[in-house]
RODO-2510 file (C-alpha; in nm, 4 decimals, decimal comma):
residues 523
     n   res          X          Y          Z
     1     m    -3,0891    -4,2519    12,8650
     2     t    -3,3053    -4,0401    13,1110
     3     a    -3,6220    -4,2360    13,0091
     4     s    -3,4401    -4,5656    13,0737
     5     v    -3,3346    -4,4363    13,4191
     6     s    -3,6808    -4,3319    13,4965
     7     v    -3,8504    -4,6494    13,3949
     8     s    -3,6031    -4,8657    13,5625
     9     a    -3,6009    -4,6581    13,8943
    10     l    -3,9767    -4,6474    13,9080
    11     g    -3,9935    -5,0297    13,9294
    12     t    -3,6871    -5,0578    14,1519
    13     w    -3,8221    -4,8135    14,4191
    14     s    -4,1655    -4,9957    14,4190
    15     y    -3,9707    -5,3180    14,4435
    16     n    -3,7622    -5,1949    14,7356
    17     v    -4,0876    -5,1377    14,9156
    18     g    -4,2185    -5,4720    14,8140
    19     i    -3,9221    -5,6746    14,9323
    20     a    -3,9271    -5,5169    15,2732
    21     v    -4,2986    -5,5398    15,3149
    22     y    -4,2967    -5,9024    15,1653
    23     a    -4,0248    -6,0050    15,4456
    24     y    -4,2217    -5,8229    15,7293
    25     r    -4,5601    -5,9913    15,6317
    26     a    -4,3975    -6,3237    15,6098
    27     t    -4,2227    -6,2992    15,9359
    28     h    -4,3500    -5,9806    16,1405
    29     s    -3,9845    -5,9322    16,2235
    30     t    -3,7659    -5,6180    16,1568
    31     n    -3,4691    -5,8550    16,1803
    32     w    -3,5874    -6,0104    15,8668
    33     v    -3,6432    -5,6735    15,6863
    34     a    -3,2771    -5,6262    15,7734
    35     a    -3,1863    -5,9764    15,6511
    36     a    -3,3712    -5,9113    15,3275
    37     t    -3,1545    -5,6101    15,2739
    38     v    -2,8124    -5,7672    15,3729
    39     g    -2,9067    -6,1070    15,2331
    40     r    -2,9498    -5,9522    14,8764
    41     y    -2,6735    -5,6881    14,9129
    42     v    -2,3853    -5,8848    15,0392
    43     p    -2,3877    -6,1367    14,7618
    44     a    -2,4614    -5,8581    14,5061
    45     l    -2,1582    -5,6713    14,6491
    46     l    -1,9221    -5,9527    14,5301
    47     l    -2,1133    -6,0043    14,2012
    48     t    -2,1078    -5,6379    14,1354
    49     w    -1,7329    -5,6114    14,1978
    50     i    -1,6561    -5,9043    13,9471
    51     g    -1,9044    -5,7725    13,6877
    52     s    -1,7608    -5,4261    13,6957
    53     r    -1,4289    -5,5554    13,5674
    54     w    -1,5803    -5,6459    13,2341
    55     i    -1,7841    -5,3421    13,1697
    56     d    -1,5046    -5,1600    12,9920
    57     r    -1,4264    -5,4778    12,7735
    58     f    -1,7574    -5,5127    12,5891
    59     p    -1,9945    -5,2574    12,4269
    60     r    -2,1411    -5,0763    12,7193
    61     r    -2,4866    -5,0411    12,5832
    62     t    -2,4942    -5,4051    12,5248
    63     v    -2,3920    -5,4641    12,8812
    64     a    -2,6595    -5,2397    12,9918
    65     v    -2,9269    -5,4019    12,7985
    66     v    -2,8199    -5,7583    12,9031
    67     a    -2,8083    -5,6523    13,2784
    68     d    -3,1660    -5,5167    13,2402
    69     l    -3,2740    -5,8508    13,0918
    70     v    -3,1050    -6,0467    13,3827
    71     c    -3,2931    -5,8270    13,6198
    72     a    -3,6243    -5,8731    13,4449
    73     a    -3,5692    -6,2563    13,4564
    74     a    -3,4836    -6,2445    13,8255
    75     m    -3,8008    -6,0396    13,8953
    76     v    -4,0210    -6,3039    13,7203
    77     l    -3,8748    -6,5733    13,9284
    78     i    -3,9229    -6,3709    14,2553
    79     t    -4,2942    -6,3250    14,1501
    80     l    -4,3266    -6,7026    14,1137
    81     v    -4,1699    -6,7664    14,4612
    82     a    -4,4142    -6,4984    14,6095
    83     v    -4,7214    -6,6492    14,4480
    84     a    -4,6306    -7,0013    14,5432
    85     r    -4,5333    -6,8923    14,9020
    86     g    -4,1940    -7,0159    14,8583
    87     p    -3,9124    -6,9877    15,1033
    88     l    -3,8086    -6,6172    15,1739
    89     v    -3,4461    -6,7126    15,1502
    90     l    -3,4964    -6,8129    14,7874
    91     a    -3,6553    -6,4703    14,7035
    92     i    -3,3705    -6,2922    14,8871
    93     a    -3,1202    -6,5000    14,6658
    94     l    -3,2908    -6,4047    14,3416
    95     a    -3,3005    -6,0371    14,4669
    96     a    -2,9195    -6,0592    14,5145
    97     v    -2,8884    -6,1548    14,1499
    98     s    -3,1091    -5,8676    14,0490
    99     s    -2,9345    -5,6204    14,2701
   100     a    -2,5962    -5,7068    14,1203
   101     a    -2,7227    -5,6875    13,7641
   102     a    -2,8886    -5,3551    13,8331
   103     r    -2,5660    -5,2135    13,9623
   104     v    -2,3762    -5,3359    13,6601
   105     q    -2,6490    -5,1865    13,4361
   106     s    -2,6398    -4,8505    13,6167
   107     s    -2,2425    -4,8482    13,5796
   108     a    -2,2611    -4,9197    13,2176
   109     a    -2,5456    -4,6465    13,1559
   110     l    -2,3536    -4,3843    13,3399
   111     s    -2,0392    -4,4504    13,1362
   112     v    -2,2507    -4,4357    12,8069
   113     a    -2,3951    -4,1164    12,9280
   114     a    -2,0526    -3,9595    13,0071
   115     d    -1,9384    -4,0774    12,6490
   116     i    -2,2241    -3,9462    12,4384
   117     v    -2,3446    -3,6298    12,6333
   118     v    -2,1773    -3,3130    12,5110
   119     e    -1,9342    -3,2172    12,7943
   120     s    -2,0654    -2,8724    12,8528
   121     q    -2,4091    -3,0328    12,9146
   122     l    -2,2897    -3,3117    13,1268
   123     v    -2,3722    -3,1593    13,4578
   124     k    -2,7257    -3,0894    13,3459
   125     s    -2,7671    -3,4359    13,2118
   126     t    -2,6479    -3,5852    13,5351
   127     v    -2,8987    -3,3629    13,7340
   128     l    -3,1678    -3,4512    13,4780
   129     m    -3,1126    -3,8272    13,5401
   130     s    -3,1213    -3,7453    13,9175
   131     t    -3,4504    -3,5591    13,8634
   132     a    -3,5784    -3,8690    13,6786
   133     e    -3,4703    -4,0907    13,9700
   134     a    -3,6166    -3,8578    14,2304
   135     v    -3,9592    -3,8569    14,0452
   136     a    -3,9395    -4,2354    14,0500
   137     t    -3,8337    -4,2194    14,4144
   138     a    -4,1356    -4,0273    14,4962
   139     v    -4,3890    -4,2013    14,2807
   140     g    -4,2591    -4,5561    14,3274
   141     p    -4,3022    -4,5985    14,6905
   142     a    -4,6331    -4,4170    14,6820
   143     l    -4,7410    -4,6417    14,4144
   144     a    -4,6203    -4,9423    14,6007
   145     s    -4,8101    -4,8359    14,9072
   146     a    -5,1330    -4,7966    14,7121
   147     v    -5,0841    -5,1360    14,5392
   148     l    -5,0123    -5,3086    14,8687
   149     t    -5,3414    -5,1969    15,0157
   150     v    -5,5092    -5,4135    14,7653
   151     y    -5,2598    -5,6630    14,6080
   152     s    -4,9713    -5,8693    14,7508
   153     p    -4,6101    -5,7875    14,6923
   154     a    -4,5891    -6,0302    14,4048
   155     v    -4,7754    -5,7785    14,1853
   156     l    -4,4896    -5,5340    14,2550
   157     f    -4,2306    -5,7809    14,1523
   158     a    -4,4031    -5,8534    13,8265
   159     a    -4,4342    -5,4791    13,7530
   160     n    -4,0703    -5,4416    13,8132
   161     a    -3,9873    -5,7003    13,5613
   162     v    -4,1842    -5,5030    13,3038
   163     t    -3,9994    -5,1931    13,3954
   164     f    -3,6669    -5,3607    13,3407
   165     l    -3,7786    -5,4771    12,9988
   166     g    -3,8977    -5,1317    12,9251
   167     s    -3,5497    -4,9971    13,0230
   168     a    -3,3757    -5,2451    12,8064
   169     a    -3,5926    -5,1405    12,5049
   170     l    -3,5158    -4,7770    12,5686
   171     l    -3,1371    -4,8454    12,5818
   172     r    -3,1528    -5,0303    12,2602
   173     g    -3,2602    -4,6980    12,1049
   174     v    -2,9246    -4,5384    12,1954
   175     d    -2,7095    -4,4858    11,8904
   176     a    -2,4454    -4,7387    11,9236
   177     a    -2,2116    -4,5573    11,6816
   178     r    -2,1924    -4,2733    11,9347
   179     v    -2,0838    -4,4939    12,2328
   180     r    -1,7092    -4,5202    12,3033
   181     r    -1,5642    -4,8408    12,1789
   182     p    -1,4683    -5,1021    12,4538
   183     t    -1,1005    -5,1270    12,5466
   184     t    -0,8994    -5,4296    12,4128
   185     a    -0,5873    -5,3671    12,6298
   186     p    -0,5108    -5,6570    12,8729
   187     a    -0,5680    -5,5994    13,2447
   188     g    -0,2526    -5,5125    13,4277
   189     g    -0,1334    -5,2718    13,1440
   190     s    -0,2057    -4,9049    13,0957
   191     h    -0,5701    -4,9247    13,1826
   192     e    -0,4836    -5,0779    13,5122
   193     v    -0,2522    -4,7856    13,5783
   194     a    -0,5351    -4,5485    13,4821
   195     y    -0,7798    -4,7415    13,7142
   196     k    -0,5524    -4,7093    14,0103
   197     a    -0,4736    -4,3446    13,9391
   198     a    -0,8504    -4,2682    13,8994
   199     i    -0,9116    -4,4340    14,2418
   200     r    -0,6363    -4,2091    14,4059
   201     a    -0,7901    -3,9007    14,2483
   202     t    -1,1441    -3,9628    14,3369
   203     w    -1,1457    -4,1531    14,6628
   204     p    -1,3191    -3,8739    14,8459
   205     l    -1,5991    -3,8940    14,5942
   206     l    -1,6356    -4,2692    14,6363
   207     a    -1,6178    -4,2404    15,0167
   208     s    -1,8870    -3,9717    15,0301
   209     r    -2,1088    -4,1977    14,8134
   210     a    -2,0440    -4,4937    15,0466
   211     t    -2,1381    -4,2711    15,3386
   212     a    -2,4697    -4,1796    15,1896
   213     a    -2,5311    -4,5344    15,1264
   214     f    -2,4767    -4,6059    15,4810
   215     v    -2,7646    -4,3543    15,5695
   216     y    -2,9710    -4,5296    15,3128
   217     g    -2,9236    -4,8804    15,4734
   218     f    -2,9969    -4,7253    15,8136
   219     d    -3,3307    -4,5814    15,6670
   220     i    -3,4368    -4,9304    15,5249
   221     v    -3,4674    -5,0646    15,8877
   222     a    -3,5217    -4,7571    16,0924
   223     l    -3,7909    -4,6049    15,8937
   224     a    -3,9782    -4,9403    15,8963
   225     v    -3,9476    -4,9263    16,2730
   226     i    -4,0612    -4,5632    16,2980
   227     a    -4,3651    -4,6260    16,0749
   228     t    -4,4899    -4,9382    16,2220
   229     r    -4,3988    -4,8906    16,6067
   230     q    -4,3842    -4,5173    16,6566
   231     l    -4,6384    -4,3981    16,4093
   232     k    -4,8648    -4,6957    16,4133
   233     q    -4,8987    -4,6574    16,0297
   234     g    -4,7812    -4,9884    15,9281
   235     t    -4,6174    -5,0754    15,5868
   236     n    -4,8351    -4,7959    15,4318
   237     g    -4,6415    -4,5371    15,6434
   238     y    -4,3076    -4,6902    15,5410
   239     g    -4,3913    -4,6147    15,1673
   240     l    -4,5124    -4,2678    15,2459
   241     m    -4,1941    -4,1675    15,4181
   242     l    -3,9947    -4,2913    15,1173
   243     a    -4,2279    -4,1005    14,8974
   244     a    -4,1782    -3,7840    15,0846
   245     s    -3,7965    -3,8127    15,0558
   246     g    -3,8422    -3,8619    14,6782
   247     l    -4,0532    -3,5594    14,6590
   248     g    -3,7814    -3,3502    14,8240
   249     g    -3,5345    -3,4824    14,5865
   250     l    -3,7454    -3,3861    14,2974
   251     v    -3,7603    -3,0242    14,4201
   252     v    -3,3847    -2,9923    14,4620
   253     a    -3,3009    -3,1804    14,1384
   254     l    -3,4954    -2,9268    13,9387
   255     l    -3,3048    -2,6390    14,1198
   256     l    -2,9673    -2,8013    14,0572
   257     r    -3,0326    -2,8215    13,6654
   258     r    -2,8652    -2,4778    13,6711
   259     s    -2,5634    -2,5766    13,8518
   260     s    -2,2374    -2,5595    13,6962
   261     g    -2,0975    -2,8742    13,8785
   262     g    -1,8232    -2,7030    14,0525
   263     r    -1,7292    -2,7166    14,4224
   264     a    -1,8233    -3,0851    14,4776
   265     g    -1,7021    -3,0799    14,8399
   266     l    -1,9181    -2,7868    14,9231
   267     v    -2,2418    -2,9250    14,7751
   268     s    -2,1930    -3,2667    14,8895
   269     t    -2,1157    -3,1642    15,2565
   270     l    -2,4284    -2,9549    15,2586
   271     g    -2,6298    -3,2260    15,1065
   272     m    -2,5122    -3,4780    15,3902
   273     a    -2,5975    -3,2233    15,6478
   274     l    -2,9577    -3,2093    15,5075
   275     y    -2,9590    -3,5930    15,4585
   276     a    -2,8301    -3,7077    15,7989
   277     l    -2,8725    -3,4438    16,0689
   278     p    -3,2645    -3,4295    16,0462
   279     l    -3,2773    -3,7867    16,1661
   280     v    -3,2625    -3,6419    16,5281
   281     v    -3,6156    -3,5133    16,4682
   282     f    -3,7368    -3,8684    16,4747
   283     a    -3,6014    -3,9107    16,8382
   284     a    -3,8586    -3,6638    16,9501
   285     h    -4,1403    -3,8877    16,8357
   286     p    -4,3199    -3,6428    16,6093
   287     n    -4,6359    -3,7040    16,4292
   288     l    -4,6842    -3,8203    16,0680
   289     g    -4,6990    -3,4707    15,9299
   290     a    -4,3606    -3,3780    16,0972
   291     n    -4,2103    -3,7061    15,9791
   292     l    -4,3018    -3,6484    15,6229
   293     t    -4,1668    -3,2999    15,6334
   294     t    -3,8494    -3,4280    15,7745
   295     q    -3,8154    -3,6895    15,5001
   296     l    -3,8716    -3,4175    15,2419
   297     v    -3,5712    -3,2125    15,3742
   298     r    -3,3616    -3,5394    15,3794
   299     g    -3,4692    -3,6152    15,0212
   300     i    -3,3253    -3,2813    14,9253
   301     g    -3,0013    -3,3729    15,0819
   302     a    -2,9818    -3,7070    14,9388
   303     v    -3,0031    -3,5963    14,5800
   304     m    -2,7540    -3,3275    14,6484
   305     v    -2,4878    -3,5707    14,7591
   306     i    -2,5627    -3,8387    14,4944
   307     s    -2,5967    -3,6056    14,1921
   308     t    -2,2858    -3,4114    14,2779
   309     v    -2,0622    -3,7144    14,3260
   310     t    -2,2112    -3,8840    14,0193
   311     g    -2,1555    -3,5907    13,7987
   312     a    -1,7966    -3,5308    13,9302
   313     l    -1,7187    -3,8905    13,8545
   314     q    -1,8501    -3,8595    13,5006
   315     r    -1,6606    -3,5505    13,4156
   316     a    -1,3310    -3,6670    13,5845
   317     v    -1,2738    -4,0312    13,5145
   318     p    -1,1069    -4,1409    13,1867
   319     s    -1,3533    -4,3249    12,9499
   320     s    -1,1269    -4,6295    12,9323
   321     v    -1,1903    -4,7094    13,2989
   322     s    -1,5206    -4,5334    13,3762
   323     g    -1,7098    -4,8588    13,3856
   324     r    -1,4703    -5,0112    13,6442
   325     i    -1,4919    -4,6897    13,8676
   326     f    -1,8645    -4,6787    13,8482
   327     g    -1,8760    -5,0507    13,9238
   328     l    -1,6522    -4,9717    14,2357
   329     a    -1,8779    -4,6910    14,3371
   330     h    -2,1788    -4,9218    14,3164
   331     t    -1,9910    -5,1869    14,5160
   332     l    -1,9254    -4,9394    14,7856
   333     v    -2,2864    -4,8362    14,7830
   334     l    -2,3822    -5,2007    14,8517
   335     a    -2,1279    -5,2241    15,1239
   336     g    -2,2346    -4,9028    15,2906
   337     t    -2,6101    -5,0050    15,2628
   338     c    -2,5403    -5,3430    15,4330
   339     v    -2,3189    -5,1719    15,7011
   340     g    -2,6014    -4,9261    15,7691
   341     a    -2,8729    -5,1802    15,7933
   342     l    -2,6684    -5,4139    16,0323
   343     a    -2,5474    -5,1051    16,2360
   344     v    -2,9171    -5,0052    16,3112
   345     l    -3,0020    -5,3464    16,4312
   346     l    -2,6938    -5,3542    16,6650
   347     a    -2,7625    -5,0073    16,7918
   348     l    -3,1197    -5,0647    16,8695
   349     r    -3,0192    -5,3721    17,0821
   350     t    -2,7285    -5,2027    17,2643
   351     v    -2,8029    -4,8150    17,2998
   352     g    -3,1697    -4,7880    17,2361
   353     f    -3,3876    -4,6119    16,9790
   354     t    -3,3179    -4,2356    17,0719
   355     t    -2,9280    -4,2895    17,0801
   356     t    -2,9448    -4,4727    16,7634
   357     l    -3,1033    -4,1950    16,5780
   358     v    -2,8562    -3,9533    16,7304
   359     l    -2,5573    -4,1511    16,6226
   360     a    -2,6957    -4,2079    16,2779
   361     a    -2,7347    -3,8205    16,2406
   362     f    -2,4038    -3,7123    16,3461
   363     v    -2,1686    -3,9891    16,2521
   364     p    -2,2139    -3,9748    15,8722
   365     f    -2,2017    -3,6035    15,8685
   366     a    -1,8703    -3,6075    16,0827
   367     a    -1,7323    -3,8514    15,8246
   368     q    -1,8176    -3,6119    15,5514
   369     l    -1,6566    -3,3226    15,7388
   370     v    -1,3326    -3,5344    15,7658
   371     l    -1,3394    -3,5775    15,3928
   372     g    -1,3517    -3,1926    15,3509
   373     p    -0,9702    -3,1350    15,2851
   374     a    -0,9514    -3,4134    15,0370
   375     f    -1,2614    -3,2823    14,8507
   376     r    -1,1018    -2,9348    14,8445
   377     r    -0,7733    -3,1069    14,6724
   378     f    -1,0073    -3,2923    14,4279
   379     d    -1,1858    -2,9615    14,3338
   380     r    -0,8458    -2,7859    14,2841
   381     h    -0,6495    -3,0707    14,1265
   382     g    -0,8369    -3,3840    14,0718
   383     v    -0,9587    -3,3203    13,7211
   384     t    -0,6177    -3,1873    13,6202
   385     t    -0,4552    -3,5153    13,7759
   386     l    -0,6804    -3,7360    13,5691
   387     a    -0,6439    -3,5402    13,2566
   388     a    -0,2731    -3,6573    13,2549
   389     l    -0,4125    -4,0119    13,1836
   390     d    -0,5808    -3,8747    12,8775
   391     p    -0,3332    -3,6143    12,7285
   392     r    -0,4536    -3,6174    12,3833
   393     v    -0,8199    -3,5750    12,4893
   394     d    -0,7248    -3,3047    12,7332
   395     m    -0,5529    -3,1149    12,4587
   396     l    -0,8541    -3,1335    12,2243
   397     r    -1,0940    -3,0192    12,5093
   398     r    -0,8875    -2,6928    12,5311
   399     l    -0,9520    -2,5996    12,1739
   400     d    -1,2653    -2,3942    12,0981
   401     l    -1,3405    -2,6060    11,8066
   402     f    -1,4178    -2,9000    12,0377
   403     r    -1,5730    -2,7043    12,3257
   404     d    -1,9161    -2,8869    12,2761
   405     a    -1,7845    -3,2273    12,1696
   406     s    -1,8939    -3,5336    12,3616
   407     r    -1,6197    -3,7412    12,5108
   408     a    -1,6729    -4,0163    12,2725
   409     t    -1,6138    -3,7686    11,9760
   410     l    -1,2896    -3,6519    12,1512
   411     y    -1,1689    -4,0083    12,1839
   412     d    -1,2489    -4,0991    11,8153
   413     v    -1,0429    -3,7874    11,6991
   414     a    -0,7534    -3,8479    11,9353
   415     d    -0,7302    -4,2174    11,8465
   416     h    -0,6731    -4,1312    11,4791
   417     a    -0,4378    -3,8250    11,5267
   418     v    -0,0769    -3,8967    11,4077
   419     e     0,1949    -3,6940    11,5939
   420     e     0,4508    -3,5121    11,3748
   421     h     0,7527    -3,3031    11,4600
   422     v     0,7876    -3,0287    11,1749
   423     n     0,9934    -2,7294    11,0681
   424     g     0,9228    -2,5030    10,7675
   425     v     0,5996    -2,5095    10,5663
   426     i     0,3319    -2,7357    10,7059
   427     v     0,0422    -2,6606    10,4779
   428     r     0,0847    -2,4873    10,1275
   429     e    -0,1812    -2,2681     9,9730
   430     g    -0,3359    -2,4579     9,6754
   431     d    -0,2549    -2,8024     9,7829
   432     v    -0,5361    -3,0724     9,8407
   433     a    -0,6981    -3,0349    10,1871
   434     d    -0,6617    -3,3884    10,3431
   435     a    -0,6253    -3,3295    10,7114
   436     l    -0,6823    -3,1132    11,0171
   437     f    -0,3716    -3,0061    11,2088
   438     v    -0,3704    -2,9414    11,5874
   439     l    -0,0645    -2,7351    11,6916
   440     v     0,0477    -2,9029    12,0222
   441     s     0,3590    -2,7047    12,0688
   442     g     0,5446    -2,4202    11,8995
   443     s     0,3959    -2,1344    11,6825
   444     v     0,3089    -2,0911    11,3264
   445     e     0,2529    -1,8055    11,0698
   446     v    -0,0466    -1,8070    10,8243
   447     t     0,0172    -1,6367    10,5016
   448     k    -0,1676    -1,5872    10,1658
   449     q    -0,0639    -1,4670     9,8143
   450     a    -0,2328    -1,1376     9,7141
   451     d    -0,1680    -0,8832     9,4337
   452     v     0,0815    -0,6969     9,6514
   453     g     0,2739    -1,0098     9,7224
   454     q     0,2643    -1,2582    10,0415
   455     v     0,0405    -1,1231    10,3128
   456     t     0,0515    -1,2435    10,6765
   457     l    -0,2927    -1,3143    10,8058
   458     r    -0,2065    -1,4159    11,1604
   459     r     0,0302    -1,5876    11,3891
   460     m    -0,0816    -1,8763    11,6200
   461     a     0,0712    -2,0249    11,9209
   462     a    -0,0130    -2,3679    12,0662
   463     p    -0,2541    -2,4893    12,1457
   464     s    -0,4453    -2,4156    11,8323
   465     y    -0,5575    -2,5864    11,5076
   466     f    -0,5603    -2,5036    11,1288
   467     g    -0,6572    -2,6679    10,7945
   468     e    -1,0397    -2,6870    10,8642
   469     i    -1,1481    -2,4500    10,5914
   470     g    -1,0403    -2,6628    10,2994
   471     l    -1,1981    -2,9754    10,4620
   472     i    -1,5376    -2,8096    10,5306
   473     h    -1,5755    -2,6340    10,1880
   474     g    -1,4138    -2,9137     9,9979
   475     v    -1,1536    -2,6615     9,8273
   476     p    -0,7776    -2,6601     9,8088
   477     r    -0,5817    -2,5051    10,1005
   478     t    -0,6750    -2,1346    10,1219
   479     a    -0,3533    -2,0325    10,2901
   480     t     0,0115    -2,1356    10,3676
   481     v     0,0995    -2,2385    10,7392
   482     s     0,4723    -2,2333    10,8252
   483     a     0,6390    -2,3244    11,1516
   484     l     0,8221    -2,0298    11,3143
   485     d     1,0059    -2,2611    11,5351
   486     a     1,0243    -2,6369    11,5865
   487     c     0,6507    -2,7543    11,6254
   488     t     0,4614    -3,0650    11,7279
   489     v     0,1470    -3,1026    11,5376
   490     w    -0,1224    -3,3809    11,5252
   491     r    -0,2296    -3,4571    11,1804
   492     i    -0,5944    -3,5805    11,1949
   493     p    -0,7219    -3,7483    10,8576
   494     a    -1,0016    -3,5641    10,6694
   495     e    -1,2544    -3,8396    10,6942
   496     v    -1,2110    -3,8498    11,0787
   497     f    -1,2473    -3,4841    11,1231
   498     l    -1,5571    -3,4512    10,8900
   499     a    -1,7306    -3,7510    11,0643
   500     a    -1,6780    -3,5683    11,3895
   501     a    -1,7824    -3,2385    11,2419
   502     r    -2,1175    -3,4055    11,1297
   503     k    -2,2043    -3,4797    11,4952
   504     a    -2,3912    -3,1856    11,6596
   505     g    -2,1450    -3,1519    11,9411
   506     i    -1,8857    -2,9323    11,7549
   507     s    -2,0912    -2,7775    11,4746
   508     g    -2,1638    -2,4553    11,6531
   509     a    -1,8058    -2,3776    11,7397
   510     l    -1,6857    -2,5072    11,4065
   511     a    -1,9314    -2,2809    11,2147
   512     d    -1,7972    -1,9676    11,4011
   513     t    -1,4391    -2,0483    11,3595
   514     v    -1,4762    -2,1226    10,9749
   515     r    -1,6772    -1,7996    10,9247
   516     l    -1,3978    -1,5769    11,0991
   517     r    -1,1142    -1,7480    10,9137
   518     v    -1,2839    -1,7172    10,5701
   519     e    -1,3442    -1,3611    10,6230
   520     d    -0,9773    -1,3186    10,7168
   521     a    -0,8550    -1,5027    10,4055
   522     g    -1,0709    -1,2963    10,1725
   523     p    -1,1442    -1,4045     9,8196
***
């Protein structure tokens, strides 16, 4: 997954420079740079919103691969337009298709990652992907700048087609069996309820991501103005400034790898401060060195916001609707980018360059501060609220046995669990071991026959589990488990549990538990 993100992002960031430079060289107008942004993002916004509704209904890995192939085809066509000196409008239209497909690909890929990565490692995985994108953000524009000194933007478009093909090949290497199965429930049913509940719970995350996209949209136009008019560095300066922000993102991404993923509001607010507020430095007309340093700091802030919000969404949103939620997030990113690009053009014409920079610095940060109370509520209750939509998965997460399981594993187990209401003996010593039992409510007593008669090994209260020893060792039940009061249990068939146990995600916890309980049971 990380390699796919790296390869795709490398080409995409090179392409972002290429399409802006292509538009500027063809027209020598910053208005057309903004038009190239808005012209490809506005149609992509609609296409992304439509496409995201289908992500959760098909195998997500397949969706991501097909989207990569669509992006590659669009890049090939844009290359042909550029070589033939075709109409800029046609290139922008093809770029819109590519932008929409890229957002669908990213939504599907993030959902796949959330399903297959062990949950205790999900924060590190998210930051690792952010690191990969930060490296691509740093290298891509620098590479684009170097290429554009010798070659035309068409070379960058062709290279981007190759990166999308490489990303598709890498995604094909993801084990399809580990990916959560697509939902088959009709829209308007329980999944629609889950989708709306997820939006209500995560709206501050989505709003923060859109705000960061607004700043990015502002950058697309404003940095071109700064590089060409203020610094007199031309399009190469534009690429260098983007590369500097990518380098800053790389630095903080490496530091965030040790983050636990908590306090999303605090981290994202600090990130927005570092991303937006330094824009006021540009109003002082600094030299290239000061500009690059400012961009490095801003890159740190950008990755803090994006990786924090993305990681929080991956952890919190139910798998059944994660594709749609990420699709919505990408739709908002496109909308924020368009608004940012248009806002800078309007502001430059009405209030001037310096005031535009001041507004761009403080308005997004003020918006992030307004989101503060909602972020605090999310940090306290958001995950709990969303867990109510997946009660079985939430119960399994609370068991030590599954503490290192991936979300896909938890769903597989939960899907096959059969709920039973029991009294008396649940498992009898000597019987065939055919299931794992999860104690959902009530309490049980575990006993064993010994030379001195029946011996009580332990008592357990919900949430807990029993029956794993006979399944793991392939032996009859080693003890009797009886309900002390009315109990609710989930019976998980042996083949389902053993298939889950073979996955690395729960092996460590399982080994510890089995060893301790075998020692308690004795010979």
